[in-house]
C-alpha positions as CSV (number, residue, x, y, z in Angstrom):
1,T,-13.0,-64.3,67.0
2,R,-14.0,-64.5,63.4
3,T,-16.7,-62.1,62.3
4,K,-19.8,-63.3,60.6
5,P,-20.2,-62.2,57.1
6,A,-23.7,-60.7,57.9
7,D,-22.1,-58.3,60.5
8,V,-19.6,-56.8,58.0
9,E,-20.5,-53.2,57.2
10,R,-20.3,-52.6,53.4
11,A,-18.3,-49.6,52.4
12,D,-18.7,-49.9,48.5
13,S,-21.6,-48.6,46.4
14,G,-23.5,-51.9,46.5
15,I,-22.8,-52.8,42.9
16,G,-20.1,-55.0,41.6
17,Q,-16.9,-54.0,39.8
18,M,-18.3,-54.9,36.3
19,P,-21.5,-52.8,36.5
20,A,-19.5,-49.9,38.0
21,R,-16.9,-50.1,35.2
22,K,-19.8,-50.2,32.6
23,W,-21.4,-47.1,34.3
24,R,-18.1,-45.2,34.1
25,N,-17.7,-46.1,30.5
26,R,-21.3,-45.0,29.7
27,A,-20.8,-41.7,31.5
28,S,-17.6,-41.1,29.6
29,E,-19.4,-41.9,26.3
30,T,-22.2,-39.6,27.2
31,L,-19.9,-36.8,28.1
32,S,-18.0,-37.2,24.8
33,S,-21.4,-37.2,22.9
34,L,-22.4,-34.0,24.7
35,Q,-19.1,-32.4,23.9
36,A,-19.4,-33.5,20.3
37,W,-23.0,-32.1,20.0
38,E,-21.9,-28.9,21.6
39,A,-19.1,-28.5,19.2
40,H,-21.3,-29.5,16.2
41,R,-24.7,-28.2,17.3
42,P,-27.3,-27.6,14.5
43,C,-27.3,-24.2,12.8
44,T,-29.8,-21.9,14.4
45,D,-30.9,-20.5,10.9
46,C,-31.3,-23.7,8.8
47,G,-30.9,-26.6,11.3
48,E,-28.2,-28.3,9.3
49,R,-24.7,-29.4,10.2
50,D,-22.3,-28.3,7.5
51,L,-19.0,-29.6,8.9
52,P,-18.0,-33.1,10.2
53,V,-17.6,-33.6,13.9
54,E,-13.9,-34.0,14.1
55,T,-13.1,-30.9,12.1
56,D,-15.8,-28.8,13.5
57,V,-14.1,-28.6,16.9
58,Q,-11.0,-27.2,15.3
59,N,-13.0,-24.6,13.3
60,C,-15.6,-23.6,16.0
61,N,-13.5,-20.6,17.0
62,Q,-13.2,-19.5,13.4
63,R,-16.9,-19.2,12.6
64,R,-19.8,-17.4,14.2
65,A,-21.3,-19.4,17.0
66,D,-24.3,-21.6,16.2
67,L,-24.2,-20.8,12.4
68,C,-23.2,-22.9,9.5
69,E,-20.9,-21.4,6.9
70,K,-23.8,-21.0,4.4
71,C,-26.0,-19.1,6.8
72,R,-23.1,-17.0,8.1
73,K,-22.5,-15.9,4.5
74,R,-26.2,-15.3,3.9
75,R,-26.4,-13.1,7.0
76,T,-23.4,-11.1,5.8
77,E,-25.1,-10.7,2.4
78,R,-28.4,-9.6,4.1
79,K,-26.6,-7.1,6.2
80,E,-24.9,-5.6,3.2
81,S,-28.2,-5.5,1.2
82,V,-30.0,-3.8,4.1
83,L,-27.3,-1.2,4.4
84,E,-27.3,-0.7,0.7
85,F,-31.0,0.0,0.8
86,V,-30.6,2.6,3.5
87,N,-27.5,4.2,2.1
88,T,-28.9,4.6,-1.4
89,E,-32.1,6.0,0.1
90,A,-29.9,8.6,1.8
91,S,-28.1,9.4,-1.4
92,Y,-31.4,9.8,-3.2
93,G,-32.5,12.2,-0.5
94,E,-29.3,14.2,-1.0
95,D,-30.1,14.6,-4.7
96,L,-33.6,15.8,-3.9
97,R,-32.1,18.3,-1.5
98,I,-29.8,19.6,-4.3
99,I,-32.8,20.0,-6.6
100,K,-34.5,22.2,-4.1
101,E,-31.6,24.2,-2.6
102,E,-29.3,24.5,-5.7
103,F,-31.9,24.9,-8.4
104,Y,-35.5,25.6,-7.2
105,L,-34.9,28.2,-4.5
106,P,-32.2,30.2,-6.4
107,M,-34.3,30.3,-9.5
108,Q,-37.3,31.4,-7.4
109,A,-35.3,34.1,-5.5
110,A,-33.8,35.5,-8.7
111,G,-37.2,35.6,-10.5
112,L,-35.8,33.6,-13.4
113,L,-39.2,31.7,-13.7
114,S,-42.7,32.3,-12.5
115,Q,-44.3,30.1,-9.8
116,E,-46.4,28.4,-12.5
117,Q,-43.3,27.6,-14.5
118,L,-41.4,26.3,-11.5
119,Q,-44.3,24.1,-10.6
120,G,-44.4,22.7,-14.2
121,I,-40.6,21.8,-14.1
122,F,-40.2,20.6,-10.5
123,S,-43.7,19.1,-10.1
124,N,-44.3,17.6,-6.6
125,I,-40.6,17.6,-5.6
126,Q,-41.4,18.9,-2.1
127,E,-43.8,16.0,-1.4
128,L,-41.1,13.6,-2.4
129,I,-38.6,15.3,-0.1
130,D,-41.0,15.1,2.8
131,L,-41.6,11.4,2.1
132,N,-37.9,10.6,1.8
133,E,-37.1,12.4,5.1
134,N,-39.7,10.5,7.0
135,F,-38.9,7.1,5.4
136,L,-35.1,7.6,6.0
137,E,-35.6,8.6,9.6
138,I,-37.5,5.4,10.4
139,L,-35.0,3.3,8.5
140,Q,-32.1,4.9,10.4
141,E,-33.8,4.5,13.7
142,E,-34.2,0.7,13.1
143,I,-30.5,0.4,12.1
144,D,-29.3,2.3,15.2
145,Q,-31.6,0.3,17.5
146,A,-30.4,-3.0,16.1
147,F,-26.7,-2.0,16.7
148,D,-27.5,-0.7,20.2
149,Q,-29.1,-4.1,21.1
150,G,-26.1,-6.0,19.9
151,D,-27.6,-7.2,16.6
152,D,-24.6,-6.7,14.4
153,D,-26.2,-8.7,11.6
154,L,-29.3,-6.5,11.5
155,M,-31.5,-9.5,11.7
156,T,-34.1,-7.5,13.7
157,V,-34.4,-4.8,10.9
158,C,-37.6,-5.4,8.9
159,I,-37.3,-3.5,5.7
160,G,-40.4,-5.0,4.2
161,E,-42.7,-4.0,7.1
162,I,-41.3,-0.4,7.0
163,F,-41.8,-0.2,3.3
164,L,-45.4,-1.3,3.5
165,E,-46.0,1.3,6.3
166,F,-44.9,3.9,3.7
167,V,-46.6,2.4,0.7
168,N,-48.6,5.7,0.2
169,M,-45.4,7.2,-1.1
170,L,-45.8,5.2,-4.4
171,P,-48.7,7.4,-5.7
172,A,-46.4,10.5,-5.1
173,F,-43.8,8.8,-7.4
174,Q,-46.5,8.2,-9.9
175,T,-47.5,11.9,-10.0
176,Y,-43.9,12.9,-10.6
177,C,-43.3,10.2,-13.2
178,L,-46.4,11.1,-15.3
179,Q,-45.3,14.8,-15.4
180,Q,-41.7,14.1,-16.2
181,S,-42.1,14.3,-20.0
182,S,-43.9,17.6,-19.9
183,S,-41.4,18.9,-17.3
184,V,-38.4,18.2,-19.5
185,N,-40.1,19.7,-22.6
186,M,-41.0,22.9,-20.6
187,L,-37.4,23.2,-19.3
188,N,-36.0,22.8,-22.9
189,A,-38.3,25.5,-24.2
190,L,-37.6,28.0,-21.4
191,E,-33.9,27.5,-21.6
192,K,-34.0,28.5,-25.3
193,E,-36.2,31.4,-24.6
194,K,-34.5,32.9,-21.4
195,E,-30.8,33.7,-21.7
196,L,-30.5,34.3,-17.9
197,L,-31.8,30.8,-17.2
198,R,-29.4,29.3,-19.6
199,I,-26.5,31.2,-18.1
200,F,-27.5,30.1,-14.6
201,L,-27.8,26.4,-15.5
202,N,-24.4,26.5,-17.3
203,V,-22.6,28.2,-14.4
204,S,-24.2,25.9,-11.8
205,Q,-23.1,22.8,-13.7
206,N,-19.5,24.0,-14.2
207,D,-18.8,25.9,-10.9
208,N,-21.0,24.4,-8.3
209,T,-19.0,21.5,-6.7
210,A,-22.2,20.1,-5.0
211,L,-23.6,19.2,-8.4
212,R,-20.7,16.9,-9.3
213,R,-20.8,18.5,-12.8
214,M,-24.3,17.1,-13.5
215,N,-27.0,19.3,-15.1
216,L,-30.5,19.9,-13.8
217,R,-32.0,17.2,-16.2
218,S,-29.9,14.5,-14.6
219,F,-31.1,15.4,-11.1
220,L,-34.7,15.6,-12.2
221,M,-34.3,11.9,-13.2
222,A,-33.5,10.9,-9.6
223,P,-37.1,10.0,-8.5
224,L,-37.6,7.9,-11.7
225,Q,-34.4,6.0,-11.1
226,R,-35.1,5.5,-7.4
227,V,-38.6,4.1,-7.8
228,T,-37.4,1.5,-10.4
229,K,-34.5,0.5,-8.2
230,Y,-36.8,-0.5,-5.2
231,P,-37.7,-4.0,-6.7
232,L,-34.0,-4.8,-7.3
233,L,-33.0,-3.8,-3.8
234,L,-35.9,-5.7,-2.3
235,S,-35.0,-8.8,-4.4
236,R,-31.5,-8.8,-3.0
237,I,-32.8,-8.7,0.6
238,I,-35.3,-11.4,-0.1
239,K,-32.6,-13.7,-1.6
240,A,-30.5,-13.3,1.6
241,T,-33.5,-13.7,4.0
242,T,-34.5,-17.1,5.1
243,E,-38.2,-17.9,4.7
244,Y,-38.5,-18.4,8.4
245,H,-37.6,-14.7,9.0
246,P,-40.6,-12.6,10.2
247,D,-40.0,-10.1,7.5
248,H,-39.8,-12.5,4.6
249,G,-43.6,-12.3,3.8
250,S,-43.6,-8.5,4.1
251,L,-40.6,-8.2,1.8
252,R,-42.3,-10.2,-1.0
253,E,-45.5,-8.2,-0.6
254,A,-43.6,-4.9,-0.7
255,K,-41.8,-6.1,-3.9
256,S,-45.1,-7.1,-5.5
257,R,-46.7,-3.7,-4.6
258,I,-44.0,-1.6,-6.1
259,E,-43.9,-3.7,-9.3
260,S,-47.7,-3.3,-9.6
261,H,-47.4,0.4,-9.3
262,L,-44.7,0.5,-11.9
263,E,-46.9,-1.4,-14.3
264,H,-49.7,1.0,-13.5
265,I,-47.5,4.0,-14.3
266,N,-46.5,2.4,-17.6
267,M,-50.2,1.9,-18.4
268,K,-51.1,5.5,-17.6
269,T,-48.1,6.7,-19.6
270,K,-49.3,4.9,-22.7
271,Q,-52.9,6.2,-22.2
272,E,-51.5,9.8,-22.2
273,G,-49.6,9.2,-25.4
274,N,-46.1,9.3,-24.0
275,T,-43.4,7.1,-25.7
276,W,-41.2,6.5,-22.6
277,T,-41.9,3.8,-20.1
278,L,-40.3,2.7,-16.8
279,R,-38.6,-0.7,-16.5
280,S,-41.2,-3.4,-17.3
281,F,-41.9,-6.4,-15.1
282,R,-43.6,-9.7,-15.9
283,Q,-47.2,-9.6,-15.0
284,D,-49.1,-12.4,-13.4
285,S,-52.7,-12.5,-12.3
286,K,-52.0,-11.2,-8.8
287,K,-50.1,-8.2,-10.2
288,K,-52.7,-7.5,-12.8
289,R,-55.4,-7.5,-10.1
290,E,-53.3,-5.1,-8.0
291,V,-52.9,-2.7,-11.0
292,I,-56.7,-2.7,-11.4
293,N,-57.1,-1.9,-7.7
294,I,-54.6,1.0,-8.0
295,E,-56.7,2.5,-10.8
296,M,-59.9,2.1,-8.9
297,R,-58.4,3.8,-5.8
298,E,-57.3,6.7,-7.9
299,T,-60.8,7.0,-9.4
300,A,-62.3,6.9,-5.9
301,L,-59.9,9.5,-4.4
302,K,-60.5,11.8,-7.3
303,T,-64.2,11.5,-6.8
304,V,-64.3,12.2,-3.1
305,G,-61.5,14.8,-3.2
306,W,-59.8,13.7,0.0
307,L,-56.1,14.0,0.8
308,R,-54.2,10.8,0.1
309,E,-52.5,10.6,3.4
310,E,-55.8,11.0,5.3
311,T,-57.6,8.3,3.4
312,R,-57.8,4.6,4.3
313,F,-59.2,1.9,2.0
314,V,-61.0,-0.4,4.4
315,M,-62.4,-2.9,1.9
316,E,-62.5,-3.2,-1.9
317,G,-63.7,-5.8,-4.3
318,S,-66.5,-7.1,-6.4
319,L,-70.1,-7.2,-5.1
320,Q,-73.4,-7.9,-6.6
321,L,-75.9,-5.0,-6.4
322,A,-79.6,-4.7,-6.9
323,Q,-82.1,-1.9,-6.4
324,P,-85.4,-3.2,-5.0
325,P,-88.6,-1.5,-6.3
326,D,-90.4,-1.9,-3.0
327,G,-90.1,-3.6,0.3
328,Q,-92.0,-6.7,-0.7
329,W,-88.9,-8.4,-2.1
330,V,-88.0,-9.6,1.5
331,K,-91.1,-11.9,1.5
332,K,-90.4,-13.2,-2.0
333,G,-86.6,-13.6,-1.4
334,S,-83.6,-12.2,-3.1
335,K,-84.2,-14.5,-6.2
336,T,-86.7,-11.9,-7.4
337,L,-84.0,-9.2,-7.6
338,K,-81.9,-8.5,-10.6
339,F,-78.3,-8.2,-9.6
340,Q,-75.4,-6.7,-11.5
341,N,-71.7,-7.0,-10.8
342,M,-70.1,-3.8,-9.3
343,Q,-66.7,-2.8,-8.0
344,V,-67.2,-1.4,-4.5
345,L,-64.7,0.5,-2.3
346,L,-65.2,1.5,1.3
347,L,-63.1,4.6,2.1
348,V,-62.6,6.2,5.5
349,N,-61.3,9.8,5.9
350,M,-59.4,10.2,9.2
351,K,-56.8,12.4,10.7
352,R,-53.3,11.0,11.5
353,V,-52.3,10.9,15.1
354,S,-48.6,10.6,14.4
355,E,-46.7,12.5,11.7
356,S,-43.8,10.1,11.7
357,S,-45.4,7.7,9.2
358,L,-48.0,7.8,6.6
359,E,-50.1,5.0,8.1
360,S,-50.2,5.4,11.9
361,A,-50.7,2.3,14.0
362,E,-53.2,4.3,16.0
363,P,-55.5,6.1,13.5
364,G,-57.2,9.3,14.4
365,P,-61.0,9.9,14.6
366,V,-63.1,9.1,11.6
367,K,-64.3,12.2,9.9
368,D,-66.2,10.6,7.0
369,A,-66.8,7.3,5.3
370,V,-68.2,6.6,1.8
371,L,-69.0,3.7,-0.4
372,V,-67.9,4.2,-4.0
373,L,-69.7,2.1,-6.6
374,I,-67.8,1.6,-9.9
375,R,-69.0,-0.2,-13.0
376,D,-66.8,-2.8,-14.6
377,K,-64.4,-1.4,-17.2
378,N,-65.9,-0.1,-20.4
379,N,-63.6,1.1,-23.2
380,G,-60.6,0.7,-20.9
381,K,-61.9,3.1,-18.3
382,F,-63.8,2.9,-15.0
383,H,-67.1,4.8,-14.6
384,L,-69.0,5.6,-11.4
385,L,-72.5,4.2,-11.0
386,R,-73.5,7.3,-9.1
387,E,-72.1,9.7,-6.6
388,P,-70.5,8.1,-3.5
389,L,-72.8,6.9,-0.7
390,R,-72.0,8.8,2.5
391,L,-72.5,6.4,5.3
392,S,-73.4,9.2,7.7
393,N,-76.7,9.4,5.8
394,C,-77.3,5.7,5.5
395,I,-78.9,2.9,7.5
396,V,-77.5,-0.7,7.0
397,S,-79.5,-3.7,8.0
398,T,-79.9,-7.4,7.4
399,D,-82.7,-10.0,7.8
400,P,-82.4,-13.6,9.1
401,D,-84.6,-14.8,6.2
402,C,-82.2,-13.3,3.7
403,D,-78.8,-13.9,5.4
404,D,-77.0,-14.0,2.0
405,T,-77.7,-10.2,1.5
406,F,-77.7,-6.9,3.3
407,E,-79.5,-3.7,2.6
408,L,-78.3,-0.1,2.6
409,I,-80.9,2.7,2.6
410,E,-79.8,6.2,1.8
411,I,-82.2,8.5,3.7
412,R,-84.9,10.1,1.5
413,R,-83.2,8.7,-1.6
414,E,-82.5,5.1,-2.7
415,A,-82.2,1.6,-1.3
416,F,-79.6,-0.9,-2.4
417,V,-79.2,-4.7,-1.8
418,F,-75.7,-6.1,-1.8
419,R,-74.3,-9.6,-1.7
420,D,-71.0,-11.4,-2.4
421,S,-70.6,-14.8,-4.0
422,D,-69.2,-15.9,-0.6
423,R,-71.7,-15.7,2.2
424,A,-69.0,-15.2,4.9
425,R,-67.5,-12.3,2.9
426,T,-71.0,-10.8,2.6
427,H,-71.3,-10.7,6.3
428,H,-67.8,-9.1,6.6
429,W,-68.9,-6.4,4.2
430,F,-72.0,-5.8,6.2
431,R,-70.2,-5.6,9.6
432,Q,-67.7,-3.1,8.2
433,I,-70.2,-0.8,6.5
434,R,-72.6,-0.9,9.5
435,R,-69.7,0.0,11.9
436,Y,-68.9,3.2,10.1
437,S,-72.5,4.0,9.4
438,R,-73.2,3.9,13.2
439,E,-70.1,5.9,14.1
440,L,-71.1,8.8,11.9
441,G,-74.2,10.9,12.4
442,S,-75.4,11.8,15.9
443,W,-79.0,11.3,14.9
444,K,-78.5,7.6,14.8
445,K,-78.2,7.5,18.6
446,R,-82.0,8.1,18.7
447,R,-84.9,5.9,17.8
448,N,-82.9,2.8,16.9
449,A,-80.9,4.6,14.2
450,L,-84.0,6.1,12.5
451,P,-83.6,9.8,11.4
452,N,-87.1,10.8,12.5
453,I,-90.4,9.2,13.4
454,M,-91.9,10.2,10.1
455,I,-89.6,8.0,8.0
456,S,-91.3,5.4,5.9
457,T,-89.8,2.0,6.8
458,P,-91.9,-0.8,5.5
459,H,-88.8,-2.7,4.3
460,T,-86.3,-1.5,6.9
461,R,-85.0,-4.4,9.0
462,P,-83.3,-3.6,12.4
């Protein structure tokens, strides 16, 4: 009996031979495309494909996975630059150790020079030693951690961020550099005067193998040589670091900061009448602004007398200042006030929680906060308007009718009205100053921050 076609059970896929063949061909093409993409995938650093597909399969085992030849070479250069930075920092630290252990301590123990003379020759060498040890310790920890995590290219090491964390070491270099000329002159004079000192220096240079036949003057130049080499080392790392790297911006900022400090050191050197200068760098408007900021910070620190490592500059910049004669100006508006431009710095004095770095991520308790008012430059120098305003003795307030200004009242003394050309920045200044004003002074917890009920407050605004 012949079976009806409708009763036949189909055992194929339900598609004809031609569609099935096309599907197999398409699957084969897709697999080939995936294999080709896998063999010639984009570079993870730059996203480009540097080799043709047919040759890339042959060379995939000869180059680092997922990296083009250009980026592979750049990673190698970056690793070498990072290691050079760390190794030269270690060598510089060894020279500092030689200055102390092979010259300073023996001369002190033998009584060749008085303590005042030693201080004049070696300046703040101990401060530089402490800074180098802390800086080098953090750098070495980052290198070791990267290798432990399998980062053989040291791509996770952020030299720029670490340098900015230790940016307070730059004023220590400045102190040493500015005293270098007088230190060398004193050493020359004492060596002619004291025969025992001259014999000690000659014997040390010729017989002490640790000195590498170098004299004391050569070692005393180590900090100057080191601080001028930082921009060059940072430039090499920047050149080998892609702009998408998280440390790229910090590296550029670190380079700009050190160059500004070097320009400031040169400026101070000329002011003091010295003929020598450090390596000069081309100034632009940003660097010039930073040099001015460095000079203002020095003036503020000298005025308040705080330790550099315990001082934080919260805000700094130009503000307009007026001193109202009475409280009626609020009704008339700030247009009735006579404003003058002033450089203002908000300084906070706090203890460090961690000794491992100069700027701890978790700052300690605030001990004091001041507002330093500096007039614009006159005859090349900054001058204070008055003694610093201690925020523990001040009340800061604002008024909805005059939201482009804020008022600061020093208890039993004066009142000041401040404003910035930008209203948003005026509000930011107000919030920062009010914050530290409220934190300091236990009396402010009573009577809505009024020191006592007898205070005259006709123009005080809560």
